[in-house]
All heavy atoms as a GROMACS GRO file, in nm:
protein
  598
    1MET      N    1   3.329   7.846  14.940
    1MET     CA    2   3.451   7.892  15.003
    1MET      C    3   3.570   7.845  14.918
    1MET      O    4   3.571   7.733  14.870
    1MET     CB    5   3.461   7.837  15.146
    1MET     CG    6   3.566   7.906  15.227
    1MET     SD    7   3.565   7.862  15.402
    1MET     CE    8   3.431   7.964  15.461
    2LYS      N    9   3.669   7.932  14.905
    2LYS     CA   10   3.789   7.899  14.830
    2LYS      C   11   3.884   7.815  14.913
    2LYS      O   12   3.891   7.830  15.035
    2LYS     CB   13   3.865   8.025  14.789
    2LYS     CG   14   3.798   8.106  14.683
    2LYS     CD   15   3.886   8.224  14.648
    2LYS     CE   16   3.818   8.312  14.548
    2LYS     NZ   17   3.900   8.428  14.512
    3THR      N   18   3.956   7.729  14.847
    3THR     CA   19   4.062   7.653  14.910
    3THR      C   20   4.193   7.693  14.844
    3THR      O   21   4.200   7.698  14.721
    3THR     CB   22   4.041   7.502  14.893
    3THR    OG1   23   3.916   7.467  14.954
    3THR    CG2   24   4.152   7.422  14.956
    4ILE      N   25   4.292   7.726  14.924
    4ILE     CA   26   4.422   7.761  14.869
    4ILE      C   27   4.529   7.673  14.931
    4ILE      O   28   4.511   7.618  15.039
    4ILE     CB   29   4.456   7.910  14.892
    4ILE    CG1   30   4.461   7.943  15.041
    4ILE    CG2   31   4.359   8.001  14.821
    4ILE    CD1   32   4.514   8.081  15.070
    5SER      N   33   4.638   7.662  14.860
    5SER     CA   34   4.752   7.585  14.909
    5SER      C   35   4.873   7.677  14.909
    5SER      O   36   4.900   7.745  14.811
    5SER     CB   37   4.776   7.465  14.816
    5SER     OG   38   4.892   7.396  14.856
    6ILE      N   39   4.943   7.682  15.022
    6ILE     CA   40   5.059   7.769  15.036
    6ILE      C   41   5.177   7.686  15.084
    6ILE      O   42   5.167   7.609  15.180
    6ILE     CB   43   5.032   7.880  15.140
    6ILE    CG1   44   4.913   7.965  15.098
    6ILE    CG2   45   5.156   7.966  15.159
    6ILE    CD1   46   4.869   8.064  15.204
    7ASN      N   47   5.289   7.702  15.017
    7ASN     CA   48   5.412   7.637  15.060
    7ASN      C   49   5.490   7.735  15.147
    7ASN      O   50   5.529   7.843  15.100
    7ASN     CB   51   5.498   7.596  14.940
    7ASN     CG   52   5.432   7.489  14.858
    7ASN    OD1   53   5.372   7.397  14.912
    7ASN    ND2   54   5.440   7.500  14.728
    8LEU      N   55   5.509   7.701  15.273
    8LEU     CA   56   5.581   7.786  15.366
    8LEU      C   57   5.719   7.726  15.393
    8LEU      O   58   5.735   7.604  15.394
    8LEU     CB   59   5.506   7.795  15.499
    8LEU     CG   60   5.369   7.861  15.495
    8LEU    CD1   61   5.301   7.849  15.632
    8LEU    CD2   62   5.380   8.006  15.455
    9PRO      N   63   5.817   7.811  15.415
    9PRO     CA   64   5.950   7.760  15.451
    9PRO      C   65   5.942   7.677  15.580
    9PRO      O   66   5.857   7.703  15.666
    9PRO     CB   67   6.032   7.887  15.473
    9PRO     CG   68   5.958   7.996  15.404
    9PRO     CD   69   5.813   7.957  15.407
   10ASP      N   70   6.028   7.580  15.591
   10ASP     CA   71   6.027   7.491  15.707
   10ASP      C   72   6.048   7.564  15.839
   10ASP      O   73   6.001   7.520  15.942
   10ASP     CB   74   6.134   7.382  15.692
   10ASP     CG   75   6.099   7.282  15.583
   10ASP    OD1   76   5.978   7.265  15.555
   10ASP    OD2   77   6.192   7.223  15.524
   11PHE      N   78   6.120   7.677  15.835
   11PHE     CA   79   6.148   7.747  15.960
   11PHE      C   80   6.028   7.823  16.015
   11PHE      O   81   6.030   7.868  16.129
   11PHE     CB   82   6.268   7.842  15.946
   11PHE     CG   83   6.246   7.953  15.846
   11PHE    CD1   84   6.186   8.071  15.884
   11PHE    CD2   85   6.288   7.938  15.715
   11PHE    CE1   86   6.167   8.173  15.793
   11PHE    CE2   87   6.270   8.040  15.623
   11PHE     CZ   88   6.209   8.158  15.662
   12ILE      N   89   5.921   7.836  15.937
   12ILE     CA   90   5.800   7.900  15.987
   12ILE      C   91   5.718   7.794  16.059
   12ILE      O   92   5.664   7.703  15.999
   12ILE     CB   93   5.717   7.966  15.874
   12ILE    CG1   94   5.799   8.078  15.812
   12ILE    CG2   95   5.584   8.017  15.927
   12ILE    CD1   96   5.730   8.150  15.700
   13ASP      N   97   5.715   7.807  16.190
   13ASP     CA   98   5.652   7.705  16.274
   13ASP      C   99   5.510   7.748  16.313
   13ASP      O  100   5.486   7.790  16.426
   13ASP     CB  101   5.738   7.681  16.399
   13ASP     CG  102   5.690   7.562  16.479
   13ASP    OD1  103   5.626   7.473  16.421
   13ASP    OD2  104   5.717   7.559  16.601
   14LEU      N  105   5.419   7.742  16.217
   14LEU     CA  106   5.278   7.775  16.241
   14LEU      C  107   5.192   7.658  16.198
   14LEU      O  108   5.218   7.595  16.095
   14LEU     CB  109   5.236   7.899  16.160
   14LEU     CG  110   5.306   8.030  16.192
   14LEU    CD1  111   5.266   8.136  16.090
   14LEU    CD2  112   5.270   8.077  16.332
   15ASN      N  113   5.089   7.633  16.275
   15ASN     CA  114   4.996   7.529  16.233
   15ASN      C  115   4.881   7.593  16.154
   15ASN      O  116   4.872   7.716  16.143
   15ASN     CB  117   4.945   7.448  16.354
   15ASN     CG  118   4.868   7.532  16.453
   15ASN    OD1  119   4.790   7.620  16.415
   15ASN    ND2  120   4.888   7.505  16.581
   16GLU      N  121   4.793   7.512  16.101
   16GLU     CA  122   4.684   7.562  16.016
   16GLU      C  123   4.594   7.660  16.090
   16GLU      O  124   4.554   7.762  16.034
   16GLU     CB  125   4.602   7.444  15.964
   16GLU     CG  126   4.492   7.483  15.868
   16GLU     CD  127   4.416   7.365  15.814
   16GLU    OE1  128   4.470   7.253  15.810
   16GLU    OE2  129   4.300   7.385  15.775
   17LYS      N  130   4.565   7.634  16.215
   17LYS     CA  131   4.478   7.722  16.293
   17LYS      C  132   4.542   7.861  16.311
   17LYS      O  133   4.475   7.963  16.300
   17LYS     CB  134   4.446   7.659  16.428
   17LYS     CG  135   4.344   7.736  16.508
   17LYS     CD  136   4.279   7.648  16.611
   17LYS     CE  137   4.177   7.721  16.693
   17LYS     NZ  138   4.054   7.751  16.627
   18GLU      N  139   4.671   7.863  16.338
   18GLU     CA  140   4.741   7.991  16.354
   18GLU      C  141   4.743   8.070  16.224
   18GLU      O  142   4.725   8.193  16.225
   18GLU     CB  143   4.884   7.967  16.402
   18GLU     CG  144   4.893   7.912  16.543
   18GLU     CD  145   5.031   7.863  16.579
   18GLU    OE1  146   5.098   7.800  16.494
   18GLU    OE2  147   5.072   7.887  16.694
   19ILE      N  148   4.760   8.003  16.113
   19ILE     CA  149   4.760   8.070  15.982
   19ILE      C  150   4.622   8.126  15.952
   19ILE      O  151   4.609   8.240  15.906
   19ILE     CB  152   4.808   7.974  15.872
   19ILE    CG1  153   4.956   7.943  15.892
   19ILE    CG2  154   4.783   8.032  15.733
   19ILE    CD1  155   5.009   7.829  15.809
   20LYS      N  156   4.518   8.049  15.981
   20LYS     CA  157   4.381   8.099  15.960
   20LYS      C  158   4.355   8.222  16.045
   20LYS      O  159   4.293   8.318  16.000
   20LYS     CB  160   4.279   7.990  15.995
   20LYS     CG  161   4.268   7.882  15.891
   20LYS     CD  162   4.163   7.781  15.934
   20LYS     CE  163   4.149   7.670  15.832
   20LYS     NZ  164   4.045   7.574  15.872
   21LEU      N  165   4.404   8.222  16.168
   21LEU     CA  166   4.386   8.335  16.257
   21LEU      C  167   4.457   8.460  16.202
   21LEU      O  168   4.400   8.570  16.203
   21LEU     CB  169   4.437   8.302  16.397
   21LEU     CG  170   4.430   8.413  16.500
   21LEU    CD1  171   4.287   8.463  16.518
   21LEU    CD2  172   4.487   8.366  16.632
   22LEU      N  173   4.577   8.443  16.155
   22LEU     CA  174   4.652   8.556  16.099
   22LEU      C  175   4.582   8.613  15.976
   22LEU      O  176   4.568   8.735  15.962
   22LEU     CB  177   4.794   8.514  16.064
   22LEU     CG  178   4.886   8.484  16.181
   22LEU    CD1  179   5.017   8.424  16.131
   22LEU    CD2  180   4.914   8.611  16.260
   23ILE      N  181   4.535   8.526  15.889
   23ILE     CA  182   4.466   8.571  15.768
   23ILE      C  183   4.334   8.639  15.804
   23ILE      O  184   4.302   8.747  15.753
   23ILE     CB  185   4.443   8.453  15.672
   23ILE    CG1  186   4.576   8.406  15.615
   23ILE    CG2  187   4.347   8.492  15.558
   23ILE    CD1  188   4.569   8.274  15.538
   24ALA      N  189   4.258   8.578  15.893
   24ALA     CA  190   4.129   8.636  15.935
   24ALA      C  191   4.149   8.773  15.998
   24ALA      O  192   4.074   8.867  15.970
   24ALA     CB  193   4.058   8.542  16.032
   25SER      N  194   4.251   8.786  16.081
   25SER     CA  195   4.278   8.914  16.148
   25SER      C  196   4.314   9.022  16.047
   25SER      O  197   4.264   9.135  16.056
   25SER     CB  198   4.394   8.898  16.248
   25SER     OG  199   4.361   8.806  16.347
   26LYS      N  200   4.397   8.989  15.953
   26LYS     CA  201   4.438   9.087  15.853
   26LYS      C  202   4.320   9.126  15.763
   26LYS      O  203   4.302   9.244  15.732
   26LYS     CB  204   4.553   9.032  15.768
   26LYS     CG  205   4.611   9.133  15.673
   26LYS     CD  206   4.669   9.252  15.750
   26LYS     CE  207   4.733   9.351  15.656
   26LYS     NZ  208   4.780   9.470  15.724
   27LEU      N  209   4.240   9.029  15.722
   27LEU     CA  210   4.124   9.059  15.638
   27LEU      C  211   4.022   9.143  15.714
   27LEU      O  212   3.958   9.232  15.656
   27LEU     CB  213   4.061   8.930  15.585
   27LEU     CG  214   4.145   8.854  15.482
   27LEU    CD1  215   4.079   8.721  15.448
   27LEU    CD2  216   4.167   8.937  15.356
   28TYR      N  217   4.007   9.120  15.844
   28TYR     CA  218   3.919   9.204  15.925
   28TYR      C  219   3.974   9.345  15.935
   28TYR      O  220   3.902   9.443  15.915
   28TYR     CB  221   3.901   9.144  16.066
   28TYR     CG  222   3.822   9.236  16.154
   28TYR    CD1  223   3.684   9.248  16.138
   28TYR    CD2  224   3.884   9.316  16.250
   28TYR    CE1  225   3.609   9.336  16.216
   28TYR    CE2  226   3.811   9.403  16.328
   28TYR     CZ  227   3.674   9.412  16.310
   28TYR     OH  228   3.601   9.501  16.387
   29GLU      N  229   4.103   9.356  15.962
   29GLU     CA  230   4.167   9.487  15.974
   29GLU      C  231   4.153   9.567  15.844
   29GLU      O  232   4.132   9.688  15.848
   29GLU     CB  233   4.315   9.469  16.008
   29GLU     CG  234   4.391   9.597  16.028
   29GLU     CD  235   4.536   9.574  16.063
   29GLU    OE1  236   4.597   9.478  16.013
   29GLU    OE2  237   4.590   9.654  16.141
   30GLU      N  238   4.162   9.500  15.731
   30GLU     CA  239   4.150   9.566  15.601
   30GLU      C  240   4.005   9.595  15.563
   30GLU      O  241   3.978   9.658  15.461
   30GLU     CB  242   4.213   9.478  15.493
   30GLU     CG  243   4.362   9.457  15.508
   30GLU     CD  244   4.442   9.580  15.472
   30GLU    OE1  245   4.406   9.646  15.373
   30GLU    OE2  246   4.540   9.609  15.542
   31GLY      N  247   3.910   9.545  15.643
   31GLY     CA  248   3.769   9.568  15.615
   31GLY      C  249   3.711   9.476  15.509
   31GLY      O  250   3.603   9.499  15.457
   32LYS      N  251   3.782   9.368  15.479
   32LYS     CA  252   3.736   9.274  15.378
   32LYS      C  253   3.647   9.165  15.435
   32LYS      O  254   3.576   9.098  15.361
   32LYS     CB  255   3.856   9.214  15.305
   32LYS     CG  256   3.932   9.321  15.230
   32LYS     CD  257   4.047   9.268  15.151
   32LYS     CE  258   4.115   9.388  15.085
   32LYS     NZ  259   4.204   9.354  14.984
   33LEU      N  260   3.651   9.148  15.566
   33LEU     CA  261   3.561   9.055  15.636
   33LEU      C  262   3.498   9.126  15.753
   33LEU      O  263   3.562   9.210  15.818
   33LEU     CB  264   3.638   8.934  15.690
   33LEU     CG  265   3.692   8.830  15.592
   33LEU    CD1  266   3.766   8.721  15.669
   33LEU    CD2  267   3.582   8.770  15.509
   34SER      N  268   3.374   9.092  15.782
   34SER     CA  269   3.309   9.142  15.903
   34SER      C  270   3.368   9.069  16.022
   34SER      O  271   3.439   8.968  16.007
   34SER     CB  272   3.159   9.119  15.896
   34SER     OG  273   3.131   8.979  15.905
   35LEU      N  274   3.334   9.116  16.141
   35LEU     CA  275   3.382   9.050  16.262
   35LEU      C  276   3.335   8.904  16.265
   35LEU      O  277   3.414   8.814  16.293
   35LEU     CB  278   3.331   9.124  16.385
   35LEU     CG  279   3.372   9.064  16.519
   35LEU    CD1  280   3.523   9.075  16.538
   35LEU    CD2  281   3.300   9.134  16.633
   36GLY      N  282   3.208   8.881  16.234
   36GLY     CA  283   3.154   8.745  16.235
   36GLY      C  284   3.220   8.656  16.132
   36GLY      O  285   3.252   8.540  16.159
   37GLU      N  286   3.242   8.709  16.013
   37GLU     CA  287   3.307   8.631  15.907
   37GLU      C  288   3.450   8.597  15.944
   37GLU      O  289   3.496   8.484  15.923
   37GLU     CB  290   3.305   8.709  15.775
   37GLU     CG  291   3.167   8.726  15.716
   37GLU     CD  292   3.161   8.829  15.606
   37GLU    OE1  293   3.246   8.922  15.600
   37GLU    OE2  294   3.068   8.818  15.522
   38ALA      N  295   3.521   8.694  16.000
   38ALA     CA  296   3.660   8.670  16.039
   38ALA      C  297   3.668   8.568  16.152
   38ALA      O  298   3.753   8.479  16.150
   38ALA     CB  299   3.726   8.802  16.080
   39ALA      N  300   3.578   8.578  16.249
   39ALA     CA  301   3.576   8.482  16.359
   39ALA      C  302   3.548   8.342  16.306
   39ALA      O  303   3.610   8.244  16.349
   39ALA     CB  304   3.472   8.522  16.462
   40GLN      N  305   3.456   8.333  16.212
   40GLN     CA  306   3.423   8.203  16.153
   40GLN      C  307   3.543   8.145  16.077
   40GLN      O  308   3.573   8.027  16.091
   40GLN     CB  309   3.304   8.218  16.059
   40GLN     CG  310   3.258   8.087  16.000
   40GLN     CD  311   3.135   8.104  15.910
   40GLN    OE1  312   3.103   8.215  15.866
   40GLN    NE2  313   3.068   7.996  15.883
   41LEU      N  314   3.612   8.229  16.000
   41LEU     CA  315   3.731   8.182  15.928
   41LEU      C  316   3.837   8.132  16.026
   41LEU      O  317   3.902   8.030  16.002
   41LEU     CB  318   3.789   8.295  15.842
   41LEU     CG  319   3.918   8.264  15.768
   41LEU    CD1  320   3.901   8.146  15.672
   41LEU    CD2  321   3.966   8.387  15.692
   42ALA      N  322   3.852   8.202  16.138
   42ALA     CA  323   3.950   8.164  16.239
   42ALA      C  324   3.903   8.048  16.326
   42ALA      O  325   3.977   7.999  16.411
   42ALA     CB  326   3.983   8.283  16.328
   43GLU      N  327   3.778   8.006  16.304
   43GLU     CA  328   3.716   7.897  16.381
   43GLU      C  329   3.712   7.929  16.530
   43GLU      O  330   3.745   7.848  16.616
   43GLU     CB  331   3.788   7.765  16.355
   43GLU     CG  332   3.782   7.723  16.209
   43GLU     CD  333   3.859   7.595  16.179
   43GLU    OE1  334   3.936   7.547  16.265
   43GLU    OE2  335   3.843   7.544  16.067
   44LEU      N  336   3.670   8.054  16.559
   44LEU     CA  337   3.659   8.100  16.697
   44LEU      C  338   3.523   8.166  16.717
   44LEU      O  339   3.458   8.206  16.621
   44LEU     CB  340   3.766   8.206  16.726
   44LEU     CG  341   3.912   8.160  16.721
   44LEU    CD1  342   4.004   8.280  16.725
   44LEU    CD2  343   3.941   8.067  16.838
   45SER      N  344   3.484   8.179  16.843
   45SER     CA  345   3.365   8.258  16.872
   45SER      C  346   3.400   8.405  16.849
   45SER      O  347   3.519   8.442  16.848
   45SER     CB  348   3.322   8.237  17.018
   45SER     OG  349   3.419   8.294  17.105
   46LYS      N  350   3.299   8.488  16.834
   46LYS     CA  351   3.326   8.631  16.818
   46LYS      C  352   3.402   8.686  16.938
   46LYS      O  353   3.496   8.764  16.922
   46LYS     CB  354   3.195   8.710  16.799
   46LYS     CG  355   3.134   8.696  16.663
   46LYS     CD  356   3.010   8.784  16.653
   46LYS     CE  357   2.937   8.763  16.523
   46LYS     NZ  358   2.816   8.846  16.516
   47ARG      N  359   3.360   8.644  17.055
   47ARG     CA  360   3.424   8.693  17.178
   47ARG      C  361   3.572   8.658  17.182
   47ARG      O  362   3.657   8.742  17.211
   47ARG     CB  363   3.352   8.637  17.300
   47ARG     CG  364   3.410   8.686  17.429
   47ARG     CD  365   3.341   8.625  17.549
   47ARG     NE  366   3.401   8.671  17.669
   47ARG     CZ  367   3.338   8.735  17.764
   47ARG    NH1  368   3.210   8.760  17.752
   47ARG    NH2  369   3.401   8.774  17.872
   48ALA      N  370   3.605   8.533  17.150
   48ALA     CA  371   3.745   8.490  17.150
   48ALA      C  372   3.825   8.565  17.044
   48ALA      O  373   3.939   8.607  17.068
   48ALA     CB  374   3.754   8.340  17.127
   49PHE      N  375   3.763   8.586  16.927
   49PHE     CA  376   3.831   8.657  16.820
   49PHE      C  377   3.858   8.803  16.860
   49PHE      O  378   3.967   8.855  16.836
   49PHE     CB  379   3.750   8.650  16.691
   49PHE     CG  380   3.821   8.705  16.571
   49PHE    CD1  381   3.928   8.638  16.515
   49PHE    CD2  382   3.781   8.825  16.515
   49PHE    CE1  383   3.996   8.689  16.405
   49PHE    CE2  384   3.847   8.877  16.404
   49PHE     CZ  385   3.955   8.809  16.349
   50ILE      N  386   3.761   8.866  16.925
   50ILE     CA  387   3.777   9.004  16.972
   50ILE      C  388   3.895   9.014  17.069
   50ILE      O  389   3.977   9.105  17.061
   50ILE     CB  390   3.648   9.055  17.038
   50ILE    CG1  391   3.541   9.080  16.932
   50ILE    CG2  392   3.673   9.180  17.121
   50ILE    CD1  393   3.402   9.103  16.988
   51GLU      N  394   3.905   8.919  17.160
   51GLU     CA  395   4.014   8.920  17.257
   51GLU      C  396   4.149   8.906  17.188
   51GLU      O  397   4.246   8.972  17.225
   51GLU     CB  398   3.994   8.810  17.360
   51GLU     CG  399   3.876   8.836  17.452
   51GLU     CD  400   3.846   8.721  17.547
   51GLU    OE1  401   3.926   8.625  17.553
   51GLU    OE2  402   3.742   8.728  17.615
   52ILE      N  403   4.156   8.822  17.086
   52ILE     CA  404   4.280   8.802  17.013
   52ILE      C  405   4.317   8.925  16.932
   52ILE      O  406   4.435   8.960  16.919
   52ILE     CB  407   4.271   8.676  16.926
   52ILE    CG1  408   4.272   8.552  17.018
   52ILE    CG2  409   4.384   8.669  16.825
   52ILE    CD1  410   4.241   8.423  16.951
   53LEU      N  411   4.217   8.994  16.877
   53LEU     CA  412   4.245   9.118  16.801
   53LEU      C  413   4.322   9.217  16.887
   53LEU      O  414   4.414   9.283  16.838
   53LEU     CB  415   4.115   9.183  16.753
   53LEU     CG  416   4.043   9.118  16.638
   53LEU    CD1  417   3.912   9.193  16.608
   53LEU    CD2  418   4.130   9.112  16.514
   54GLY      N  419   4.286   9.227  17.013
   54GLY     CA  420   4.357   9.317  17.104
   54GLY      C  421   4.504   9.281  17.116
   54GLY      O  422   4.591   9.367  17.119
   55GLY      N  423   4.532   9.152  17.120
   55GLY     CA  424   4.670   9.105  17.127
   55GLY      C  425   4.749   9.136  17.002
   55GLY      O  426   4.871   9.151  17.006
   56PHE      N  427   4.679   9.147  16.890
   56PHE     CA  428   4.743   9.182  16.762
   56PHE      C  429   4.745   9.333  16.740
   56PHE      O  430   4.788   9.381  16.636
   56PHE     CB  431   4.670   9.117  16.645
   56PHE     CG  432   4.690   8.969  16.631
   56PHE    CD1  433   4.598   8.893  16.559
   56PHE    CD2  434   4.798   8.904  16.686
   56PHE    CE1  435   4.614   8.757  16.544
   56PHE    CE2  436   4.815   8.767  16.672
   56PHE     CZ  437   4.723   8.694  16.600
   57ASP      N  438   4.696   9.408  16.840
   57ASP     CA  439   4.686   9.554  16.831
   57ASP      C  440   4.601   9.599  16.712
   57ASP      O  441   4.634   9.694  16.642
   57ASP     CB  442   4.826   9.616  16.824
   57ASP     CG  443   4.826   9.762  16.866
   57ASP    OD1  444   4.739   9.801  16.946
   57ASP    OD2  445   4.911   9.838  16.817
   58ILE      N  446   4.491   9.527  16.690
   58ILE     CA  447   4.395   9.560  16.586
   58ILE      C  448   4.270   9.612  16.653
   58ILE      O  449   4.213   9.547  16.741
   58ILE     CB  450   4.362   9.437  16.498
   58ILE    CG1  451   4.486   9.388  16.426
   58ILE    CG2  452   4.251   9.471  16.398
   58ILE    CD1  453   4.467   9.257  16.350
   59SER      N  454   4.226   9.729  16.611
   59SER     CA  455   4.109   9.791  16.671
   59SER      C  456   3.983   9.715  16.632
   59SER      O  457   3.966   9.673  16.518
   59SER     CB  458   4.096   9.936  16.624
   59SER     OG  459   3.975   9.992  16.671
   60LEU      N  460   3.895   9.701  16.727
   60LEU     CA  461   3.765   9.640  16.702
   60LEU      C  462   3.679   9.731  16.616
   60LEU      O  463   3.593   9.686  16.541
   60LEU     CB  464   3.696   9.610  16.834
   60LEU     CG  465   3.557   9.549  16.830
   60LEU    CD1  466   3.560   9.414  16.758
   60LEU    CD2  467   3.504   9.531  16.970
   61PHE      N  468   3.704   9.860  16.625
   61PHE     CA  469   3.624   9.960  16.556
   61PHE      C  470   3.694  10.005  16.429
   61PHE      O  471   3.779  10.093  16.432
   61PHE     CB  472   3.596  10.078  16.648
   61PHE     CG  473   3.534  10.034  16.777
   61PHE    CD1  474   3.609  10.027  16.892
   61PHE    CD2  475   3.401   9.995  16.782
   61PHE    CE1  476   3.554   9.984  17.011
   61PHE    CE2  477   3.344   9.952  16.900
   61PHE     CZ  478   3.421   9.946  17.015
   62ASN      N  479   3.659   9.942  16.319
   62ASN     CA  480   3.721   9.973  16.190
   62ASN      C  481   3.633  10.066  16.108
   62ASN      O  482   3.600  10.038  15.995
   62ASN     CB  483   3.746   9.844  16.111
   62ASN     CG  484   3.872   9.776  16.153
   62ASN    OD1  485   3.959   9.837  16.211
   62ASN    ND2  486   3.883   9.648  16.125
   63TYR      N  487   3.596  10.177  16.166
   63TYR     CA  488   3.513  10.273  16.096
   63TYR      C  489   3.600  10.381  16.035
   63TYR      O  490   3.690  10.432  16.101
   63TYR     CB  491   3.416  10.342  16.193
   63TYR     CG  492   3.301  10.257  16.239
   63TYR    CD1  493   3.294  10.213  16.370
   63TYR    CD2  494   3.200  10.223  16.152
   63TYR    CE1  495   3.188  10.134  16.413
   63TYR    CE2  496   3.093  10.146  16.195
   63TYR     CZ  497   3.088  10.103  16.325
   63TYR     OH  498   2.984  10.026  16.366
   64ASN      N  499   3.568  10.419  15.912
   64ASN     CA  500   3.631  10.539  15.860
   64ASN      C  501   3.544  10.657  15.906
   64ASN      O  502   3.438  10.640  15.963
   64ASN     CB  503   3.649  10.534  15.708
   64ASN     CG  504   3.519  10.529  15.631
   64ASN    OD1  505   3.422  10.594  15.669
   64ASN    ND2  506   3.517  10.454  15.523
   65THR      N  507   3.590  10.776  15.881
   65THR     CA  508   3.520  10.896  15.931
   65THR      C  509   3.377  10.905  15.880
   65THR      O  510   3.285  10.936  15.955
   65THR     CB  511   3.598  11.022  15.889
   65THR    OG1  512   3.733  11.008  15.932
   65THR    CG2  513   3.539  11.147  15.950
   66GLU      N  514   3.356  10.877  15.753
   66GLU     CA  515   3.222  10.887  15.695
   66GLU      C  516   3.126  10.786  15.757
   66GLU      O  517   3.012  10.818  15.789
   66GLU     CB  518   3.228  10.868  15.543
   66GLU     CG  519   3.097  10.894  15.472
   66GLU     CD  520   3.047  11.038  15.488
   66GLU    OE1  521   3.130  11.130  15.503
   66GLU    OE2  522   2.925  11.058  15.488
   67GLU      N  523   3.172  10.662  15.777
   67GLU     CA  524   3.087  10.561  15.840
   67GLU      C  525   3.050  10.600  15.983
   67GLU      O  526   2.937  10.581  16.025
   67GLU     CB  527   3.158  10.425  15.840
   67GLU     CG  528   3.173  10.363  15.704
   67GLU     CD  529   3.261  10.239  15.706
   67GLU    OE1  530   3.359  10.236  15.783
   67GLU    OE2  531   3.233  10.148  15.628
   68LEU      N  532   3.146  10.656  16.053
   68LEU     CA  533   3.120  10.699  16.190
   68LEU      C  534   3.018  10.812  16.194
   68LEU      O  535   2.924  10.809  16.274
   68LEU     CB  536   3.250  10.743  16.257
   68LEU     CG  537   3.244  10.778  16.405
   68LEU    CD1  538   3.187  10.662  16.486
   68LEU    CD2  539   3.381  10.815  16.456
   69ARG      N  540   3.030  10.909  16.104
   69ARG     CA  541   2.931  11.018  16.097
   69ARG      C  542   2.791  10.964  16.069
   69ARG      O  543   2.693  11.006  16.130
   69ARG     CB  544   2.970  11.117  15.987
   69ARG     CG  545   3.074  11.213  16.027
   69ARG     CD  546   3.090  11.324  15.922
   69ARG     NE  547   3.215  11.392  15.946
   69ARG     CZ  548   3.315  11.394  15.860
   69ARG    NH1  549   3.307  11.336  15.744
   69ARG    NH2  550   3.426  11.460  15.890
   70ASN      N  551   2.780  10.871  15.974
   70ASN     CA  552   2.651  10.813  15.940
   70ASN      C  553   2.590  10.740  16.058
   70ASN      O  554   2.470  10.748  16.083
   70ASN     CB  555   2.662  10.719  15.820
   70ASN     CG  556   2.685  10.793  15.691
   70ASN    OD1  557   2.651  10.911  15.678
   70ASN    ND2  558   2.744  10.727  15.594
   71ASP      N  559   2.672  10.666  16.132
   71ASP     CA  560   2.622  10.594  16.250
   71ASP      C  561   2.574  10.691  16.357
   71ASP      O  562   2.471  10.668  16.421
   71ASP     CB  563   2.729  10.502  16.307
   71ASP     CG  564   2.743  10.373  16.230
   71ASP    OD1  565   2.663  10.349  16.137
   71ASP    OD2  566   2.838  10.296  16.260
   72VAL      N  567   2.646  10.800  16.377
   72VAL     CA  568   2.607  10.899  16.477
   72VAL      C  569   2.475  10.965  16.436
   72VAL      O  570   2.387  10.986  16.520
   72VAL     CB  571   2.718  11.005  16.497
   72VAL    CG1  572   2.669  11.122  16.580
   72VAL    CG2  573   2.840  10.940  16.561
   73LYS      N  574   2.459  10.993  16.308
   73LYS     CA  575   2.334  11.054  16.260
   73LYS      C  576   2.216  10.962  16.283
   73LYS      O  577   2.106  11.006  16.315
   73LYS     CB  578   2.344  11.087  16.111
   73LYS     CG  579   2.428  11.206  16.080
   73LYS     CD  580   2.435  11.228  15.927
   73LYS     CE  581   2.533  11.336  15.893
   73LYS     NZ  582   2.546  11.352  15.747
   74ARG      N  583   2.235  10.832  16.266
   74ARG     CA  584   2.127  10.735  16.280
   74ARG      C  585   2.098  10.700  16.425
   74ARG      O  586   1.995  10.640  16.454
   74ARG     CB  587   2.160  10.607  16.203
   74ARG     CG  588   2.144  10.625  16.053
   74ARG     CD  589   2.165  10.494  15.982
   74ARG     NE  590   2.283  10.511  15.898
   74ARG     CZ  591   2.381  10.423  15.884
   74ARG    NH1  592   2.375  10.309  15.946
   74ARG    NH2  593   2.484  10.448  15.808
   75ALA      N  594   2.186  10.737  16.514
   75ALA     CA  595   2.170  10.699  16.656
   75ALA      C  596   2.060  10.779  16.723
   75ALA      O  597   2.020  10.882  16.686
   75ALA     CB  598   2.300  10.718  16.731
   0.00000   0.00000   0.00000
């Protein structure tokens, strides 16, 4: 796992857990992390992470059209 260091302005009042959650949510939304990977990065259960995604207005279903067609064919 990579470790990064970020200098944030003093007026940004976020703790490490909140920053991890924001990064995990964005990486999940972009399709760069699976749900399980994002939940792990955020140090949450999948269920808790799913609930938080709703609060961020991020869809749980990040399928593009082709992926959705393939899933329907296999069902």
